[in-house]
N, C-alpha and C positions, 0 to 999 in steps of 0.2 A: 504494499500500500502506500502511496505517496501522499505528501502533503506539501500541498503547492503553496503556503505558505513561508516555507524555506526557501523556494524560489523567488516568490518577492522579496525575502531577507536579503539573499545575493545580490540582486537588483540595488540595493538601495546603494552601495558602496563603491568606491571607482575601483577596486584593488582586481577587476578584472574588466574585459569589455562589457559585460553584460550589463549595464548598469544602468537600464530604460527609467527609471523610477528614482534617481537619485534626487532627480529635479523636481520641484514641488508641483510644476505645469503636469506633467505626466503621473505624480504622484497621485493628483486628486481624482483619478477617474479609474484607478485600481481600489476593486472591493476590499481590500485590508488597509485601505489606509486611512478608512473612518475609526475603527478600531484601534489603530496605533496610535490616532493624531493628539497631541495633547491640547487642550482648550488651555487659551493662553488668557490670563487676567486682563492684560492689554484689550484683548479685542472684546472681555467687557466693558472696559473704561470708555471704548470708543464706540462704540453700541450706545451707552448711556450718552454721550456728548451727541449723538445722532439723533436720538429722540427728543433732545432739549430744544432744539430750533437748526434752520439750516446753518452748515457748515463744509469749509475744503479742508481734507485732510491729505497732508501727504506723507506718503511710508519712506522714507530712505535709509541707505544703509549699504553695506558692501551684498555680493552675491552669498545665496546662502544661508541669510540671516532669518530667513521668514517671512519675508512681506508678502508674497503672494497668498501664502499659507494663511498668514491672517485675515486676507481681504476674505478669502473663501467662507472663515469662520463666521466672519461678519454676515456674509451674506446667508448663510446658510442659517443663523441665529432669527434672520429676516423673513427667510424662509423665502428666499430672492430666487436661490439656486437649488436643485435637488440633488440628494446623493449624489457623489462621484462625478456631477454634473461637471464640465470640463469649463473653464474661465474663457470668454472672447479676449480678444483683443484688448476691444472697451467697448461697453456696453452702459448703458442707460434703464435703466427698472425702475415699475413704479413699485412701492409700497402701501400694502392697504393699512399696516400698524402705523407706519409712521405719516401716511397721508402725504407722502411728496415722493419723488424719484429718486435714486440714487444712480450718479453716475461714476462709472470705475474704469480706470485705466489699469489693467492686469503687469504691465513693464513697459513704461515709456522709453527704456533705454533702449529695446532694442526695433525701434522706429526709426525712420529719418528726419534730418533734422527739422524740416515742413510742418510734418507730423507732430512732432513734439512740442513745434509752438501751438498749432492749431489745438492741442490736444490740454496743453497745461494753460490757455487762455480759455479754454471751456470749463475747467474745471475749478477755474479763478473766478471767473464771473455768474456758472450756475446757482450762486446764491440768491441773486437777483431775481430769479423765478423761482425763490424758494424754495428749493431742492437744493440737495447736498451731494459730494464727490467725495471719492477714496483715488487720489492717484500714485502709483508705483513706482519707485525710480531708483536708479544707483545712482550716487552722491552727485560725480561727476557731470553726468549726461545731463542732471536736475540743475547745478549750477549753470552750468553752460547756456539750457535754455532760458533759464531767471535773466543771466547777461544780455542773451540775444534782444528778448524781448523788451526789458528797459534800458539797457544800453550802460547801466551804472556797474559801476566796484563796489558802489557803498549797500546794494542789494545783495553782492554777492556774502561781506562781512556781514551782513545781517540773517543772513542764513546758515554762516559758516557758527555764528554764536549762537544761534537756537538751538544745533543739532551738539553743539559743546555744551549747553546747558541743559537738553533734553528734557523739560519738566512739565512736556504735558499740556500745556498751556495753549491759549488761543494767542497771537501776534500781529502787528499790523506791519506787514512788507511790502513796501511798493505802493499802498494804497489798498491793498487786497487785506483781510484777516483770515490766516490760517493756522491749522495745528500741523506742526510738522514733529515730525516720531524719529528721532534715529535711531533705528536700530542696531546699527554699528555698538551703540553706549549701553545698551540694555543689557543687563547680567543674565547670560546662556545659562550658566551654571545650577540652577536653579530647576532647569528643563531638565537637565540628564538622568535623576533618577526616576522622573514622572514617564518620558522618553522608554527608560530601561523597564519601569513595571509594565507599562503599555505591550513594550515587545515579548514581554514573558507574560502575558496573560493566558491562561490555565488556557480558556476553549480555542487558541488559535492552537493548542498542542492537542487535540484529542486524536485526531488521524496519528500522530507518532506514538500514541498511546495504546493503539489498538492494531499497529503494525508488527508484522512478523518479524522485522530486525530492529526490530527497540533496544536491545538488549545489546547489539553491535554498534549500535547508530552514535558517530561521537557528537553527532549537533542536538539528537535526544539526552544521549549524557551530561551535555552541557546544560539544557533547559533544566535538568535536573538538580544538577552541581550550583547555578548560581540561583536557583528558585528556592535551593533550601538554606542558601546563605545571604539572601537578598538584601537585608538591613546591612549586613558589614559591607556585601559589595558596593553599594551604592555610595556609603561611607568614602569608599575606597576610591572610585572612580571620580565622586564629585572633588574630593580633594585633589583630584590629578590638576581637572579642570579648573580649579580654583588658583591651584598655583599658578597654572597657564596665563586664567586672567589676571591676575595682581602682577604678574610681572610684563605686561603689556604684548602676554603670544596669547590672544581669545582667541576659542575656535566658534566656527559660525555653527548654527542648529545642523545645516548640513554636512559637517564635518564630525559633527559627536554624533550623530547617525548612521553618518559611515563607517567610523571606529565600531559601535555598538553594536552593529547589524553583524559586522564583520566577524567581533570576537563573540558571537553564537553559532556562527555555523563555517566559518574559513572558507565560506565559498564552496561548502561540501554540497552537493544538491542529492534528493532522492535517489534520483539513478546510478551516482557512485557507489552508494552503498548497496544497492540492490542489483548483485552481481556484474559489475563495470569495473573491475580492479580490485574492491575493497568489502568481496564479500567474504570473502576469511579472514573475519575481521579477530584481533585479540586483544589484552588488553593496553598493548603497546600502542597500535593504533587509536584508542580513546586515549594515553596520554599523547600523542604528537598534537590531535586535534584539541586539545582540553581549553576550556576559556583563557586560563590562564597565561597558556602561551600563546593564545591568537590576541590577546587585547595585548600583551607588549609586541607583536610582528612575529611570533616564531612560530613553526612547526616542530613539535618536541625542541630537540637543543638546536634548530638550525634556523639563523636566519630569514623568514621567505621574501624576497627582491618585491612578491606582486603588494605585499601588504604592506612595504615602504611608501607606496604610493599613496598611504591615508594618512594624510598631516599630521591628526595625533600620534600614530603610532612613530612616525620619523621623532617626534618632539619627547616620547616615551624614550626613544634608545638613548638619543642625546644626554639624557639624564641619568641614564644606567642606574636607576633603583635595584635592578636585579644583581645587580654587584657589591651592593653595601650591607654589612654585616650587620645581621637582625638577632631580634632575642634568644628568638629557638634554634637558631644555627646549630647549636653544641647537642640541642635534644636529636634534632634532625640527622646532621653528619656524623656525630658522635657514638651516640647511644641508640641512633636508629628508631627513633622513640618517635613516632610520627599521630601523638594523641592530641596535639593540638591543632589537628586539622580536622573541620569535617569530616564524619561518616563517610560523604560521597567524595570526596576527596581525597582523605585517605585511603579507602579501596584501590584508588587511581596508583598513587603517588607510594605506596609503600612496596607493592610487586616491584615497581619500576627500579626502583632504590636498590633492595635486595640482590635482583637478577643483575643488574650494569654492576652495581659494587662489588660484589663478588667477581667480576669478569675484570674488573680494572686493578682489583685487589692483587689477583693473582697473574695479569699479565702484563699492568703498565707497570714501566721502571720507576716512573713518579707520581703517584698516586694526585698529588698535591698540584702538579704543575703541568700536565697534560690537558690539552685541549678539552676533549670528551669526557674528562670527569668534571671539569671545571663548569664546562657548559651544562652539564647534567644538576650541578649544586644550584645553580642560576636558574634553571627550571623548576627546581623543590620549591627557591625561594619564592620564585612568580607566583607557586601554590600558596605558601606561606601568606604573600600578600591579599589574593582574594579570598581566599578559603581557610583563614584561621579562624581561629573562637574568639573573637576579641569584645573585653568589656571594654567601657569608657575610657578609663586608664590607661589600658595596651592599646586601643589606638592609637592614642594622643603619642603614646611613647613611639609607637609605629611610623605617624609623620614626623615625628620630631627625626628620626633614622634617615627616614628616606628624602624630605626635603629640604628640612632646616631644622636649626634646634629652638628657633622663635613661632616656627611654623603653625603649631598648638596652641600657644599664646595668642598667637593673630585672632584664629579661627575662636577662640573662647571669648577674647575684647570684642569681637566683630558682632558674634549672635548674642553675648550677653550681659549686662551691667555687671561693672565689677564692683569691688570691695575697695575700700580704704586701703587696706594691707596691701592688695594685689597693684593699686595705684602708684603706692608707696616703690614697692620694689620695682616695678617699671620706671618710673622716675628715678631712682636711683642712678639704674643701668643708663639711661639716657642720658642723664649728667654725668654720667661719667665720659660717655662716648664722647660727648661735647666737649670736655677739659680738655681730652687728648688732643680732638680737632681744633683747638684753639692753641692749647699751651703745648702740646707734641709730645709730651709724657705722662705718665702717672706719678711720678714722683710729688709728694706733697698733695695728692689730691684729698687722702683722707684726714688730714688738720685743715686742708683752705676751706673756707666757707665762703670763694670767690673763685671764678673762672676769668682769667687773664685774658686780655684782646691784644697780642704782639701784633707787630705791624712784620709782617713775613714774607720776604722778598719770592715773586714769582719763580718757581719751578727750580729754588735751590734749597728748598727743604726748611729745617727750623735751625737756627742758630743758638749759640751757645747764650748770645748776649743779643737782645729785639729792644729796640723801642718799643716803650707799652702806649699802648692806645687808649685803652678802658679796661672796664673791668664790669662781671655779670653777677651779685649775689646769686648763692645757689639758688637760698630761699624765693628770688623772684621768676623761677621758673616752675611752672605750673602743666600739671596733663590734665585736659578733660575730653573725658567721654561725651560724645553727644550722639542721638539719633537721628538719624539720617530717612527724613521719609520719601516713598515714590509717590508719586499723585497718582500715578494708573497703573500701580502692581504692589500690593501689600508685601507678597514673598521677597520683593528685594528692599524693601526696611531691614537696615542693619546700623550697629553703630560704628562709630569712626572717634580717633583716640587723635587729638590735637596735642601741639604743644603749644605753651603761650610765654611768653616773657611779658614781663610789667610794664617796658617802656613801648611794646612795639604792638602798634594797633593789629595788625593782622596777627592769625594763628596758623600752626602749619600741620597739614594733615601728616600723619604717620602710617605710609601706606607700607606693604609687606615688603616691598627693596629697600626701604628707609630704615625699617624695624630692625630686618636683616643685616645691612650694612651696621648698624649701632649696633647692632650685637657683637658681631665680629669686629667690630673697635673697641668696643668694653673688653673685652676678653684677648687684648693684646694684637691684633693682627695689625700687622705694618702695612698691608699690601693689600686690598679687597678688588678683585673684577665688578666694574661700577656701570650701571648702565647710564647712558648720555643722559636720557629724561631726568632720570633722579640727580645726576652730578650738576644739572641745570639746577633743578629745586633747591640742594644743598648750597649751592653756591649762594642761590637768591635768600634763603636765608642767611646767610654767613651776611652779606652785604646789609641787609636790613638789621641783624643785630650791631655789626659796627659803624652803621648810621645812628644809632637813637643811643648806644652808650660808650661814645666815641668821647673821650674829655673836652673840655668846650676850651677853646684857644684864646682865655680870656689872659690866664698867666704863661705870656713866654718865656719867663727868666726861669723857670721850675721844669725841667724833663724827669721825667719818670721810667727807667733801663729795668727791662725785666733780665737777670740773670739766672740762667740753667746752674742746678749745683748739683751734686750726689744724692742730699737728702730734700730735692724740691727748688722750686724758683723762689728767687728775691729777691724784691724789688729795690733798686734804688733809687733814691733822689737825687738831680743834680741842679745846680744853681748856679746862678751865671750873673755874677753882680759886679760892674765896676771891673770888667777884665777880669776878673779873678774868678775860680771855680770852687764851689764848695761840695762837697758830695755828703749824703747822708746814708 
C-alpha cells in the first residue's frame, strides 16, 4: 500500500528535481495543503482590518515568506475562494460578509513594469469606491513601482521606514493611506513547531499504519520516532531557527518547510520501499534514513549532496553541532548505555553501535581517529540531540553546549520576566565586559566603582599611559527588561533586555549577538569574531557614552592620565601653571 502524502512531502523540498509543491502558488491546489497549512494570526488581524473600513493592504518581503499563502488564508476566511482553488494573477471579488469587493494581486513581482504601475494604482485608488485591496510584491519591485509612479526618493524612504518599523498600522504615503506589512521582519520561528505538528498529524499517516511494509519503512519509522518525542524535537528545531534568526540568518517559511519535510522522508518514496531496491530492509537502513541524520543532511554517516541544497542544512553543517561534546557521550561511547534515548530511538541506535563498534574495535588501528568511527559517534550524537529524554534543565544545558553558553539565558529572559537576582547577575557580567572594552584589562575591576574612558589610538590597542577623557560610575549602569508587543500577532510578544546609562537618553538593546559577545569578553576573550552590524552597534553605544561622559573642557590647566599598573589602573592628575608642571 502506498501513501500519496509521502510523495507530497517529497515535493516540498528542493533537495531533488521533484519539488512542484515547493511554491505556495502550486501548493494551494493540492488536497494536502489544507491539512498542513498553518493559520497565521496576522491573517486574522488583516481580516479584522478589512471588516472595519475600506483599506489598501500591501504585503512585501522575500520570496518564500508566505505572502501568497496569507492572501489565500484571508480569502478563504471570507469564503471568497473554494478549498484548493488556485489564485488568479489578480482578481476582484465581492464579499457578502463585508458588503464590498476585495481586489487582490497574487504577486506583482512577476509582471511587466506597465502592469505593475496599473495594478499598484488600482490597489491604492480602490478605496475611493468603498472597496479594499491586498497587493503582494517582493520588496525591490514594490519600491521601483512607487518610484516610477511618484518620481520621488522621499516616497522610497517612507516605504523603507515603514518596512523597518513594521508595526501593522495605516500610514500615509504620497497621499495614500496604506497598511504595509513587511513579511521579512516577521518572526518565523514561532511557526516551525506548528508546521511540524501539522506535518505529523496522525490522520495523514493512516495508510502507513495499514501498509505491509510498515515495519521496514524508514519514513514510517521516522513518523513514530518523531511523534513519540515531539515536544523535545520542537524545542530543538525552534532553538536552531531562533539561533539563526537572532544572528541575522533568518530562514523563510518555505526554507523551514523544505527542511522539515526532508527530515521526515529523506525523499524516499513508497515505491523505493516496495520492491524497488530497498525491499530487503534491515535495522541498518532504518538508521541510515533516521530523522536525526536527515535533519543534519546525512544518510547514515555520510554527508548527502542533495540535502546540501537545503539552506537550513547548509547552515546546520556550518555550525558543526554534532561535533561538540555532550553530557551523555560517556554513557553512550564508553558504558554503551543508551537509556537516555527514547525507546524508539534506542531500538535503532543500540544495535548499530554494538555491531559497528565490535568491527571497529577489532579491525581499526585507531578507534578514536579513523573517519568511520568518528562519523558514527557524530551520528549517535545527532540522535542524542533530537531524541534524548530532556527535562527543562537538561535541555537548557544542551542548548548552552550546542550554541553558546548564554543562549539558554537569552531564551529565558526573552520569554519570561526575570527577577532581581538574575538581573543583578546579568548586570555584573555586562558591567565587567564594558570595563574591559574601555579600560583594556580586568586589573582593578573588583575594587573599582568606576569605568574609565581613556583616549585610545585607533588600531594600536591599549597603551600603558592614556589620556583620561571621562568615567562612568558603575551605579549609573542599569538593565531594563521590557515587554515588546506585536500589534498583529500575540505569539510575537517577547521581552527584551536593554542597557541604560544615566546620562544617555537612549537605551541599547541586548541582542543575542551582543549578549554572546559581552559574555566572551567578560570571560577574558582577547579577540572574538564579530558581526559587522554588531560592531556598528557597539561603536554607536561607545560614541554616545564618550559624548555624554566626557569631562567638560572648562579647566584646561589640569589633565588626568590613566596609568595601567600590575594592580589596576591609577589616575594621575597633571597641572601646568606658569610653565611649571605639578603631578598628583
